mmCIF file of the N, C-alpha and C atoms, coordinates in Angstrom:
data_MODEL
# 
_entry.id   MODEL 
# 
loop_
_atom_site.group_PDB 
_atom_site.id 
_atom_site.type_symbol 
_atom_site.label_atom_id 
_atom_site.label_alt_id 
_atom_site.label_comp_id 
_atom_site.label_asym_id 
_atom_site.label_entity_id 
_atom_site.label_seq_id 
_atom_site.pdbx_PDB_ins_code 
_atom_site.Cartn_x 
_atom_site.Cartn_y 
_atom_site.Cartn_z 
_atom_site.occupancy 
_atom_site.B_iso_or_equiv 
_atom_site.pdbx_formal_charge 
_atom_site.auth_seq_id 
_atom_site.auth_comp_id 
_atom_site.auth_asym_id 
_atom_site.auth_atom_id 
_atom_site.pdbx_PDB_model_num 
ATOM 1   N N  . MET A 1 1  ? 0.952  -1.121  0.077   1.00 0.00 ? 1  MET A N  1 
ATOM 2   C CA . MET A 1 1  ? -0.034 -0.096  0.025   1.00 0.00 ? 1  MET A CA 1 
ATOM 3   C C  . MET A 1 1  ? 0.874  1.145   0.019   1.00 0.00 ? 1  MET A C  1 
ATOM 4   N N  . ALA A 1 2  ? 0.564  2.225   -0.517  1.00 0.00 ? 2  ALA A N  1 
ATOM 5   C CA . ALA A 1 2  ? 1.155  3.407   -0.715  1.00 0.00 ? 2  ALA A CA 1 
ATOM 6   C C  . ALA A 1 2  ? 0.843  4.015   0.703   1.00 0.00 ? 2  ALA A C  1 
ATOM 7   N N  . PHE A 1 3  ? 1.710  5.107   1.053   1.00 0.00 ? 3  PHE A N  1 
ATOM 8   C CA . PHE A 1 3  ? 1.322  6.036   2.222   1.00 0.00 ? 3  PHE A CA 1 
ATOM 9   C C  . PHE A 1 3  ? 0.384  7.141   1.717   1.00 0.00 ? 3  PHE A C  1 
ATOM 10  N N  . LYS A 1 4  ? -0.020 7.829   2.749   1.00 0.00 ? 4  LYS A N  1 
ATOM 11  C CA . LYS A 1 4  ? -0.598 9.111   2.328   1.00 0.00 ? 4  LYS A CA 1 
ATOM 12  C C  . LYS A 1 4  ? -0.345 10.019  3.728   1.00 0.00 ? 4  LYS A C  1 
ATOM 13  N N  . ILE A 1 5  ? -0.538 11.448  3.514   1.00 0.00 ? 5  ILE A N  1 
ATOM 14  C CA . ILE A 1 5  ? -0.558 12.232  4.385   1.00 0.00 ? 5  ILE A CA 1 
ATOM 15  C C  . ILE A 1 5  ? -1.699 12.961  4.929   1.00 0.00 ? 5  ILE A C  1 
ATOM 16  N N  . ILE A 1 6  ? -2.165 12.845  6.159   1.00 0.00 ? 6  ILE A N  1 
ATOM 17  C CA . ILE A 1 6  ? -3.353 13.321  6.509   1.00 0.00 ? 6  ILE A CA 1 
ATOM 18  C C  . ILE A 1 6  ? -3.239 14.995  6.457   1.00 0.00 ? 6  ILE A C  1 
ATOM 19  N N  . ALA A 1 7  ? -3.881 15.539  5.662   1.00 0.00 ? 7  ALA A N  1 
ATOM 20  C CA . ALA A 1 7  ? -3.742 16.973  5.493   1.00 0.00 ? 7  ALA A CA 1 
ATOM 21  C C  . ALA A 1 7  ? -4.075 17.744  6.465   1.00 0.00 ? 7  ALA A C  1 
ATOM 22  N N  . SER A 1 8  ? -4.894 17.396  7.276   1.00 0.00 ? 8  SER A N  1 
ATOM 23  C CA . SER A 1 8  ? -5.482 18.502  8.525   1.00 0.00 ? 8  SER A CA 1 
ATOM 24  C C  . SER A 1 8  ? -4.315 18.249  9.676   1.00 0.00 ? 8  SER A C  1 
ATOM 25  N N  . GLN A 1 9  ? -3.428 17.184  9.541   1.00 0.00 ? 9  GLN A N  1 
ATOM 26  C CA . GLN A 1 9  ? -2.499 17.073  10.555  1.00 0.00 ? 9  GLN A CA 1 
ATOM 27  C C  . GLN A 1 9  ? -1.037 17.535  10.114  1.00 0.00 ? 9  GLN A C  1 
ATOM 28  N N  . CYS A 1 10 ? -0.878 17.727  8.839   1.00 0.00 ? 10 CYS A N  1 
ATOM 29  C CA . CYS A 1 10 ? 0.409  18.190  8.403   1.00 0.00 ? 10 CYS A CA 1 
ATOM 30  C C  . CYS A 1 10 ? 0.841  19.499  8.610   1.00 0.00 ? 10 CYS A C  1 
ATOM 31  N N  . THR A 1 11 ? 1.957  19.829  9.040   1.00 0.00 ? 11 THR A N  1 
ATOM 32  C CA . THR A 1 11 ? 2.543  21.032  9.587   1.00 0.00 ? 11 THR A CA 1 
ATOM 33  C C  . THR A 1 11 ? 3.402  21.926  8.485   1.00 0.00 ? 11 THR A C  1 
ATOM 34  N N  . ASN A 1 12 ? 3.459  21.182  7.462   1.00 0.00 ? 12 ASN A N  1 
ATOM 35  C CA . ASN A 1 12 ? 4.199  21.535  6.346   1.00 0.00 ? 12 ASN A CA 1 
ATOM 36  C C  . ASN A 1 12 ? 5.727  21.976  6.628   1.00 0.00 ? 12 ASN A C  1 
ATOM 37  N N  . CYS A 1 13 ? 6.387  21.062  7.590   1.00 0.00 ? 13 CYS A N  1 
ATOM 38  C CA . CYS A 1 13 ? 7.439  21.180  8.114   1.00 0.00 ? 13 CYS A CA 1 
ATOM 39  C C  . CYS A 1 13 ? 8.731  20.635  6.963   1.00 0.00 ? 13 CYS A C  1 
ATOM 40  N N  . THR A 1 14 ? 8.245  20.314  5.789   1.00 0.00 ? 14 THR A N  1 
ATOM 41  C CA . THR A 1 14 ? 8.987  19.667  4.871   1.00 0.00 ? 14 THR A CA 1 
ATOM 42  C C  . THR A 1 14 ? 9.888  18.644  5.078   1.00 0.00 ? 14 THR A C  1 
ATOM 43  N N  . ALA A 1 15 ? 10.030 18.133  6.263   1.00 0.00 ? 15 ALA A N  1 
ATOM 44  C CA . ALA A 1 15 ? 10.857 16.968  6.415   1.00 0.00 ? 15 ALA A CA 1 
ATOM 45  C C  . ALA A 1 15 ? 10.731 15.709  5.519   1.00 0.00 ? 15 ALA A C  1 
ATOM 46  N N  . CYS A 1 16 ? 9.570  15.411  5.467   1.00 0.00 ? 16 CYS A N  1 
ATOM 47  C CA . CYS A 1 16 ? 9.137  14.091  4.612   1.00 0.00 ? 16 CYS A CA 1 
ATOM 48  C C  . CYS A 1 16 ? 9.563  14.361  3.052   1.00 0.00 ? 16 CYS A C  1 
ATOM 49  N N  . GLU A 1 17 ? 9.543  15.466  2.543   1.00 0.00 ? 17 GLU A N  1 
ATOM 50  C CA . GLU A 1 17 ? 10.013 15.574  1.097   1.00 0.00 ? 17 GLU A CA 1 
ATOM 51  C C  . GLU A 1 17 ? 11.338 15.183  0.797   1.00 0.00 ? 17 GLU A C  1 
ATOM 52  N N  . ALA A 1 18 ? 12.180 15.767  1.611   1.00 0.00 ? 18 ALA A N  1 
ATOM 53  C CA . ALA A 1 18 ? 13.599 15.468  1.393   1.00 0.00 ? 18 ALA A CA 1 
ATOM 54  C C  . ALA A 1 18 ? 14.156 14.080  1.754   1.00 0.00 ? 18 ALA A C  1 
ATOM 55  N N  . GLU A 1 19 ? 13.219 13.337  2.481   1.00 0.00 ? 19 GLU A N  1 
ATOM 56  C CA . GLU A 1 19 ? 13.744 11.989  2.845   1.00 0.00 ? 19 GLU A CA 1 
ATOM 57  C C  . GLU A 1 19 ? 13.101 10.764  2.020   1.00 0.00 ? 19 GLU A C  1 
ATOM 58  N N  . CYS A 1 20 ? 12.186 11.196  1.130   1.00 0.00 ? 20 CYS A N  1 
ATOM 59  C CA . CYS A 1 20 ? 11.625 10.335  0.116   1.00 0.00 ? 20 CYS A CA 1 
ATOM 60  C C  . CYS A 1 20 ? 12.423 9.818   -1.017  1.00 0.00 ? 20 CYS A C  1 
ATOM 61  N N  . PRO A 1 21 ? 12.762 8.455   -1.091  1.00 0.00 ? 21 PRO A N  1 
ATOM 62  C CA . PRO A 1 21 ? 13.751 8.090   -2.009  1.00 0.00 ? 21 PRO A CA 1 
ATOM 63  C C  . PRO A 1 21 ? 13.296 8.032   -3.409  1.00 0.00 ? 21 PRO A C  1 
ATOM 64  N N  . ASN A 1 22 ? 11.773 8.189   -3.735  1.00 0.00 ? 22 ASN A N  1 
ATOM 65  C CA . ASN A 1 22 ? 11.369 8.031   -4.755  1.00 0.00 ? 22 ASN A CA 1 
ATOM 66  C C  . ASN A 1 22 ? 10.526 9.284   -5.466  1.00 0.00 ? 22 ASN A C  1 
ATOM 67  N N  . LEU A 1 23 ? 10.807 10.481  -4.796  1.00 0.00 ? 23 LEU A N  1 
ATOM 68  C CA . LEU A 1 23 ? 10.391 11.678  -5.048  1.00 0.00 ? 23 LEU A CA 1 
ATOM 69  C C  . LEU A 1 23 ? 8.849  11.651  -5.293  1.00 0.00 ? 23 LEU A C  1 
ATOM 70  N N  . ALA A 1 24 ? 8.235  11.127  -4.434  1.00 0.00 ? 24 ALA A N  1 
ATOM 71  C CA . ALA A 1 24 ? 6.879  10.703  -4.441  1.00 0.00 ? 24 ALA A CA 1 
ATOM 72  C C  . ALA A 1 24 ? 6.056  11.755  -3.606  1.00 0.00 ? 24 ALA A C  1 
ATOM 73  N N  . ILE A 1 25 ? 6.808  12.536  -2.780  1.00 0.00 ? 25 ILE A N  1 
ATOM 74  C CA . ILE A 1 25 ? 6.129  13.528  -1.996  1.00 0.00 ? 25 ILE A CA 1 
ATOM 75  C C  . ILE A 1 25 ? 6.480  15.024  -2.488  1.00 0.00 ? 25 ILE A C  1 
ATOM 76  N N  . SER A 1 26 ? 5.082  15.765  -2.636  1.00 0.00 ? 26 SER A N  1 
ATOM 77  C CA . SER A 1 26 ? 5.341  17.151  -3.012  1.00 0.00 ? 26 SER A CA 1 
ATOM 78  C C  . SER A 1 26 ? 4.288  18.133  -2.190  1.00 0.00 ? 26 SER A C  1 
ATOM 79  N N  . GLU A 1 27 ? 4.648  19.187  -2.491  1.00 0.00 ? 27 GLU A N  1 
ATOM 80  C CA . GLU A 1 27 ? 3.568  20.478  -1.765  1.00 0.00 ? 27 GLU A CA 1 
ATOM 81  C C  . GLU A 1 27 ? 2.372  20.554  -2.873  1.00 0.00 ? 27 GLU A C  1 
ATOM 82  N N  . LYS A 1 28 ? 0.944  20.538  -2.351  1.00 0.00 ? 28 LYS A N  1 
ATOM 83  C CA . LYS A 1 28 ? 0.151  20.910  -3.264  1.00 0.00 ? 28 LYS A CA 1 
ATOM 84  C C  . LYS A 1 28 ? -1.021 21.568  -2.335  1.00 0.00 ? 28 LYS A C  1 
ATOM 85  N N  . ASP A 1 29 ? -1.350 22.819  -2.789  1.00 0.00 ? 29 ASP A N  1 
ATOM 86  C CA . ASP A 1 29 ? -2.406 23.456  -1.953  1.00 0.00 ? 29 ASP A CA 1 
ATOM 87  C C  . ASP A 1 29 ? -2.096 23.601  -0.500  1.00 0.00 ? 29 ASP A C  1 
ATOM 88  N N  . GLY A 1 30 ? -0.983 23.939  -0.375  1.00 0.00 ? 30 GLY A N  1 
ATOM 89  C CA . GLY A 1 30 ? -0.540 24.322  1.019   1.00 0.00 ? 30 GLY A CA 1 
ATOM 90  C C  . GLY A 1 30 ? -0.272 23.186  1.868   1.00 0.00 ? 30 GLY A C  1 
ATOM 91  N N  . THR A 1 31 ? -0.249 21.933  1.562   1.00 0.00 ? 31 THR A N  1 
ATOM 92  C CA . THR A 1 31 ? 0.151  20.892  2.354   1.00 0.00 ? 31 THR A CA 1 
ATOM 93  C C  . THR A 1 31 ? 1.065  19.795  1.431   1.00 0.00 ? 31 THR A C  1 
ATOM 94  N N  . PHE A 1 32 ? 1.444  18.932  2.125   1.00 0.00 ? 32 PHE A N  1 
ATOM 95  C CA . PHE A 1 32 ? 2.109  17.945  1.401   1.00 0.00 ? 32 PHE A CA 1 
ATOM 96  C C  . PHE A 1 32 ? 1.434  16.569  1.163   1.00 0.00 ? 32 PHE A C  1 
ATOM 97  N N  . VAL A 1 33 ? 1.632  16.082  -0.141  1.00 0.00 ? 33 VAL A N  1 
ATOM 98  C CA . VAL A 1 33 ? 0.847  14.847  -0.543  1.00 0.00 ? 33 VAL A CA 1 
ATOM 99  C C  . VAL A 1 33 ? 1.931  13.725  -0.934  1.00 0.00 ? 33 VAL A C  1 
ATOM 100 N N  . ILE A 1 34 ? 1.503  12.544  -1.027  1.00 0.00 ? 34 ILE A N  1 
ATOM 101 C CA . ILE A 1 34 ? 2.272  11.536  -1.615  1.00 0.00 ? 34 ILE A CA 1 
ATOM 102 C C  . ILE A 1 34 ? 1.562  10.864  -2.667  1.00 0.00 ? 34 ILE A C  1 
ATOM 103 N N  . ASP A 1 35 ? 2.306  10.786  -3.972  1.00 0.00 ? 35 ASP A N  1 
ATOM 104 C CA . ASP A 1 35 ? 1.778  10.398  -5.048  1.00 0.00 ? 35 ASP A CA 1 
ATOM 105 C C  . ASP A 1 35 ? 1.729  8.927   -4.937  1.00 0.00 ? 35 ASP A C  1 
ATOM 106 N N  . PRO A 1 36 ? 0.690  8.245   -4.740  1.00 0.00 ? 36 PRO A N  1 
ATOM 107 C CA . PRO A 1 36 ? 0.735  6.721   -4.614  1.00 0.00 ? 36 PRO A CA 1 
ATOM 108 C C  . PRO A 1 36 ? 1.346  5.846   -5.908  1.00 0.00 ? 36 PRO A C  1 
ATOM 109 N N  . ALA A 1 37 ? 1.443  6.417   -7.097  1.00 0.00 ? 37 ALA A N  1 
ATOM 110 C CA . ALA A 1 37 ? 2.016  5.618   -8.134  1.00 0.00 ? 37 ALA A CA 1 
ATOM 111 C C  . ALA A 1 37 ? 3.490  5.785   -8.037  1.00 0.00 ? 37 ALA A C  1 
ATOM 112 N N  . LYS A 1 38 ? 4.100  6.418   -7.311  1.00 0.00 ? 38 LYS A N  1 
ATOM 113 C CA . LYS A 1 38 ? 5.543  6.725   -7.032  1.00 0.00 ? 38 LYS A CA 1 
ATOM 114 C C  . LYS A 1 38 ? 5.954  6.169   -5.507  1.00 0.00 ? 38 LYS A C  1 
ATOM 115 N N  . CYS A 1 39 ? 5.041  5.935   -4.648  1.00 0.00 ? 39 CYS A N  1 
ATOM 116 C CA . CYS A 1 39 ? 5.148  5.456   -3.353  1.00 0.00 ? 39 CYS A CA 1 
ATOM 117 C C  . CYS A 1 39 ? 5.648  3.867   -3.354  1.00 0.00 ? 39 CYS A C  1 
ATOM 118 N N  . THR A 1 40 ? 6.652  3.483   -2.708  1.00 0.00 ? 40 THR A N  1 
ATOM 119 C CA . THR A 1 40 ? 7.050  2.139   -2.565  1.00 0.00 ? 40 THR A CA 1 
ATOM 120 C C  . THR A 1 40 ? 7.281  1.688   -1.224  1.00 0.00 ? 40 THR A C  1 
ATOM 121 N N  . GLU A 1 41 ? 6.879  2.580   -0.295  1.00 0.00 ? 41 GLU A N  1 
ATOM 122 C CA . GLU A 1 41 ? 6.898  2.380   1.151   1.00 0.00 ? 41 GLU A CA 1 
ATOM 123 C C  . GLU A 1 41 ? 8.445  2.221   1.431   1.00 0.00 ? 41 GLU A C  1 
ATOM 124 N N  . CYS A 1 42 ? 9.256  2.842   0.761   1.00 0.00 ? 42 CYS A N  1 
ATOM 125 C CA . CYS A 1 42 ? 10.719 2.820   1.115   1.00 0.00 ? 42 CYS A CA 1 
ATOM 126 C C  . CYS A 1 42 ? 11.237 1.317   0.616   1.00 0.00 ? 42 CYS A C  1 
ATOM 127 N N  . ILE A 1 43 ? 10.496 0.378   0.255   1.00 0.00 ? 43 ILE A N  1 
ATOM 128 C CA . ILE A 1 43 ? 10.869 -0.963  0.123   1.00 0.00 ? 43 ILE A CA 1 
ATOM 129 C C  . ILE A 1 43 ? 12.364 -0.816  -0.779  1.00 0.00 ? 43 ILE A C  1 
ATOM 130 N N  . GLY A 1 44 ? 13.331 -1.637  -0.617  1.00 0.00 ? 44 GLY A N  1 
ATOM 131 C CA . GLY A 1 44 ? 14.459 -1.616  -1.287  1.00 0.00 ? 44 GLY A CA 1 
ATOM 132 C C  . GLY A 1 44 ? 15.457 -0.466  -1.191  1.00 0.00 ? 44 GLY A C  1 
ATOM 133 N N  . HIS A 1 45 ? 15.049 0.496   -0.221  1.00 0.00 ? 45 HIS A N  1 
ATOM 134 C CA . HIS A 1 45 ? 15.623 1.756   0.086   1.00 0.00 ? 45 HIS A CA 1 
ATOM 135 C C  . HIS A 1 45 ? 16.009 1.588   1.684   1.00 0.00 ? 45 HIS A C  1 
ATOM 136 N N  . PHE A 1 46 ? 14.955 1.615   2.268   1.00 0.00 ? 46 PHE A N  1 
ATOM 137 C CA . PHE A 1 46 ? 15.194 1.499   3.814   1.00 0.00 ? 46 PHE A CA 1 
ATOM 138 C C  . PHE A 1 46 ? 14.127 0.435   4.586   1.00 0.00 ? 46 PHE A C  1 
ATOM 139 N N  . GLY A 1 47 ? 14.658 0.180   5.652   1.00 0.00 ? 47 GLY A N  1 
ATOM 140 C CA . GLY A 1 47 ? 13.867 -0.885  6.320   1.00 0.00 ? 47 GLY A CA 1 
ATOM 141 C C  . GLY A 1 47 ? 12.411 -0.490  6.887   1.00 0.00 ? 47 GLY A C  1 
ATOM 142 N N  . SER A 1 48 ? 12.308 0.874   6.950   1.00 0.00 ? 48 SER A N  1 
ATOM 143 C CA . SER A 1 48 ? 10.899 1.361   6.996   1.00 0.00 ? 48 SER A CA 1 
ATOM 144 C C  . SER A 1 48 ? 10.661 2.613   6.351   1.00 0.00 ? 48 SER A C  1 
ATOM 145 N N  . PRO A 1 49 ? 9.422  3.066   6.038   1.00 0.00 ? 49 PRO A N  1 
ATOM 146 C CA . PRO A 1 49 ? 8.824  4.249   5.470   1.00 0.00 ? 49 PRO A CA 1 
ATOM 147 C C  . PRO A 1 49 ? 9.439  5.602   6.130   1.00 0.00 ? 49 PRO A C  1 
ATOM 148 N N  . GLN A 1 50 ? 10.397 6.395   5.489   1.00 0.00 ? 50 GLN A N  1 
ATOM 149 C CA . GLN A 1 50 ? 10.854 7.380   5.863   1.00 0.00 ? 50 GLN A CA 1 
ATOM 150 C C  . GLN A 1 50 ? 9.973  8.681   6.206   1.00 0.00 ? 50 GLN A C  1 
ATOM 151 N N  . CYS A 1 51 ? 8.999  8.807   5.354   1.00 0.00 ? 51 CYS A N  1 
ATOM 152 C CA . CYS A 1 51 ? 8.122  9.872   5.689   1.00 0.00 ? 51 CYS A CA 1 
ATOM 153 C C  . CYS A 1 51 ? 7.438  9.649   7.090   1.00 0.00 ? 51 CYS A C  1 
ATOM 154 N N  . GLU A 1 52 ? 7.240  8.609   7.490   1.00 0.00 ? 52 GLU A N  1 
ATOM 155 C CA . GLU A 1 52 ? 6.811  8.101   8.559   1.00 0.00 ? 52 GLU A CA 1 
ATOM 156 C C  . GLU A 1 52 ? 7.800  8.451   9.676   1.00 0.00 ? 52 GLU A C  1 
ATOM 157 N N  . ALA A 1 53 ? 8.893  7.809   9.597   1.00 0.00 ? 53 ALA A N  1 
ATOM 158 C CA . ALA A 1 53 ? 9.943  8.182   10.385  1.00 0.00 ? 53 ALA A CA 1 
ATOM 159 C C  . ALA A 1 53 ? 10.325 9.567   10.916  1.00 0.00 ? 53 ALA A C  1 
ATOM 160 N N  . VAL A 1 54 ? 10.274 10.348  9.629   1.00 0.00 ? 54 VAL A N  1 
ATOM 161 C CA . VAL A 1 54 ? 10.874 11.839  10.154  1.00 0.00 ? 54 VAL A CA 1 
ATOM 162 C C  . VAL A 1 54 ? 9.549  12.716  10.459  1.00 0.00 ? 54 VAL A C  1 
ATOM 163 N N  . CYS A 1 55 ? 8.285  12.548  10.191  1.00 0.00 ? 55 CYS A N  1 
ATOM 164 C CA . CYS A 1 55 ? 7.259  13.331  10.491  1.00 0.00 ? 55 CYS A CA 1 
ATOM 165 C C  . CYS A 1 55 ? 7.080  13.635  12.019  1.00 0.00 ? 55 CYS A C  1 
ATOM 166 N N  . PRO A 1 56 ? 7.214  14.663  12.327  1.00 0.00 ? 56 PRO A N  1 
ATOM 167 C CA . PRO A 1 56 ? 7.203  15.151  13.832  1.00 0.00 ? 56 PRO A CA 1 
ATOM 168 C C  . PRO A 1 56 ? 5.681  15.005  14.496  1.00 0.00 ? 56 PRO A C  1 
ATOM 169 N N  . VAL A 1 57 ? 4.607  14.610  13.618  1.00 0.00 ? 57 VAL A N  1 
ATOM 170 C CA . VAL A 1 57 ? 3.373  14.408  14.271  1.00 0.00 ? 57 VAL A CA 1 
ATOM 171 C C  . VAL A 1 57 ? 2.926  13.169  13.955  1.00 0.00 ? 57 VAL A C  1 
ATOM 172 N N  . ASP A 1 58 ? 2.800  12.353  15.053  1.00 0.00 ? 58 ASP A N  1 
ATOM 173 C CA . ASP A 1 58 ? 2.273  10.972  14.973  1.00 0.00 ? 58 ASP A CA 1 
ATOM 174 C C  . ASP A 1 58 ? 1.100  10.671  14.206  1.00 0.00 ? 58 ASP A C  1 
ATOM 175 N N  . ASN A 1 59 ? 0.985  9.674   13.620  1.00 0.00 ? 59 ASN A N  1 
ATOM 176 C CA . ASN A 1 59 ? 0.277  9.058   12.536  1.00 0.00 ? 59 ASN A CA 1 
ATOM 177 C C  . ASN A 1 59 ? -0.386 10.239  11.631  1.00 0.00 ? 59 ASN A C  1 
ATOM 178 N N  . THR A 1 60 ? 0.512  10.850  11.121  1.00 0.00 ? 60 THR A N  1 
ATOM 179 C CA . THR A 1 60 ? 0.102  11.806  9.738   1.00 0.00 ? 60 THR A CA 1 
ATOM 180 C C  . THR A 1 60 ? 0.623  11.186  8.507   1.00 0.00 ? 60 THR A C  1 
ATOM 181 N N  . CYS A 1 61 ? 1.644  10.478  8.564   1.00 0.00 ? 61 CYS A N  1 
ATOM 182 C CA . CYS A 1 61 ? 2.163  9.661   7.182   1.00 0.00 ? 61 CYS A CA 1 
ATOM 183 C C  . CYS A 1 61 ? 1.553  8.192   7.746   1.00 0.00 ? 61 CYS A C  1 
ATOM 184 N N  . VAL A 1 62 ? 0.504  7.675   6.890   1.00 0.00 ? 62 VAL A N  1 
ATOM 185 C CA . VAL A 1 62 ? -0.077 6.536   7.157   1.00 0.00 ? 62 VAL A CA 1 
ATOM 186 C C  . VAL A 1 62 ? -0.345 5.798   5.884   1.00 0.00 ? 62 VAL A C  1 
ATOM 187 N N  . ILE A 1 63 ? -0.523 4.322   6.126   1.00 0.00 ? 63 ILE A N  1 
ATOM 188 C CA . ILE A 1 63 ? -0.904 3.461   4.959   1.00 0.00 ? 63 ILE A CA 1 
ATOM 189 C C  . ILE A 1 63 ? -2.255 4.002   4.498   1.00 0.00 ? 63 ILE A C  1 
ATOM 190 N N  . ASP A 1 64 ? -2.285 4.142   2.799   1.00 0.00 ? 64 ASP A N  1 
ATOM 191 C CA . ASP A 1 64 ? -3.754 4.353   2.242   1.00 0.00 ? 64 ASP A CA 1 
ATOM 192 C C  . ASP A 1 64 ? -4.061 2.963   1.799   1.00 0.00 ? 64 ASP A C  1 
ATOM 193 N N  . PRO A 1 65 ? -5.059 2.553   2.445   1.00 0.00 ? 65 PRO A N  1 
ATOM 194 C CA . PRO A 1 65 ? -5.712 1.295   2.138   1.00 0.00 ? 65 PRO A CA 1 
ATOM 195 C C  . PRO A 1 65 ? -6.325 1.048   0.948   1.00 0.00 ? 65 PRO A C  1 
ATOM 196 N N  . ASN A 1 66 ? -6.518 2.385   0.222   1.00 0.00 ? 66 ASN A N  1 
ATOM 197 C CA . ASN A 1 66 ? -7.027 2.282   -1.378  1.00 0.00 ? 66 ASN A CA 1 
ATOM 198 C C  . ASN A 1 66 ? -6.115 1.803   -2.159  1.00 0.00 ? 66 ASN A C  1 
ATOM 199 N N  . TYR A 1 67 ? -4.950 1.535   -1.913  1.00 0.00 ? 67 TYR A N  1 
ATOM 200 C CA . TYR A 1 67 ? -3.940 1.150   -2.752  1.00 0.00 ? 67 TYR A CA 1 
ATOM 201 C C  . TYR A 1 67 ? -3.359 -0.388  -2.473  1.00 0.00 ? 67 TYR A C  1 
ATOM 202 N N  . PRO A 1 68 ? -2.998 -1.197  -3.324  1.00 0.00 ? 68 PRO A N  1 
ATOM 203 C CA . PRO A 1 68 ? -2.239 -2.361  -2.860  1.00 0.00 ? 68 PRO A CA 1 
ATOM 204 C C  . PRO A 1 68 ? -1.013 -2.200  -2.415  1.00 0.00 ? 68 PRO A C  1 
ATOM 205 N N  . ARG A 1 69 ? -0.503 -3.238  -1.619  1.00 0.00 ? 69 ARG A N  1 
ATOM 206 C CA . ARG A 1 69 ? 0.844  -3.202  -1.289  1.00 0.00 ? 69 ARG A CA 1 
ATOM 207 C C  . ARG A 1 69 ? 1.696  -3.184  -2.311  1.00 0.00 ? 69 ARG A C  1 
ATOM 208 N N  . TYR A 1 70 ? 2.946  -2.547  -2.139  1.00 0.00 ? 70 TYR A N  1 
ATOM 209 C CA . TYR A 1 70 ? 3.990  -2.314  -3.428  1.00 0.00 ? 70 TYR A CA 1 
ATOM 210 C C  . TYR A 1 70 ? 4.575  -3.772  -3.440  1.00 0.00 ? 70 TYR A C  1 
ATOM 211 N N  . GLN A 1 71 ? 4.574  -4.084  -4.742  1.00 0.00 ? 71 GLN A N  1 
ATOM 212 C CA . GLN A 1 71 ? 5.567  -5.438  -5.092  1.00 0.00 ? 71 GLN A CA 1 
ATOM 213 C C  . GLN A 1 71 ? 6.575  -4.956  -5.940  1.00 0.00 ? 71 GLN A C  1 
ATOM 214 N N  . ALA A 1 72 ? 7.884  -5.230  -5.520  1.00 0.00 ? 72 ALA A N  1 
ATOM 215 C CA . ALA A 1 72 ? 8.918  -5.013  -6.224  1.00 0.00 ? 72 ALA A CA 1 
ATOM 216 C C  . ALA A 1 72 ? 9.129  -5.644  -7.386  1.00 0.00 ? 72 ALA A C  1 
ATOM 217 N N  . ALA A 1 73 ? 9.456  -5.267  -8.654  1.00 0.00 ? 73 ALA A N  1 
ATOM 218 C CA . ALA A 1 73 ? 9.638  -5.928  -9.920  1.00 0.00 ? 73 ALA A CA 1 
ATOM 219 C C  . ALA A 1 73 ? 10.436 -7.266  -9.667  1.00 0.00 ? 73 ALA A C  1 
ATOM 220 N N  . ALA A 1 74 ? 9.950  -8.358  -10.290 1.00 0.00 ? 74 ALA A N  1 
ATOM 221 C CA . ALA A 1 74 ? 10.746 -9.704  -10.335 1.00 0.00 ? 74 ALA A CA 1 
ATOM 222 C C  . ALA A 1 74 ? 12.029 -9.314  -10.897 1.00 0.00 ? 74 ALA A C  1 
ATOM 223 N N  . GLU A 1 75 ? 13.248 -9.945  -10.548 1.00 0.00 ? 75 GLU A N  1 
ATOM 224 C CA . GLU A 1 75 ? 14.619 -9.962  -11.162 1.00 0.00 ? 75 GLU A CA 1 
ATOM 225 C C  . GLU A 1 75 ? 14.903 -11.031 -11.972 1.00 0.00 ? 75 GLU A C  1 
# 
């Protein structure tokens, strides 16, 4: 599943944007959003999602159940 940012909790601190290895996070209309087509949950880059790890507000970067779990391409 891709992650999403709960807009009402986002403080616009920008911490998550710089940490995303897939450039999936951007600012839109005064808050940050995650592009689910680019989000890999940091699989293959880090042991845990970096947006969630660096966000100063608990439960702001959360799993979006509207998208299936990320599956890395078969090698």
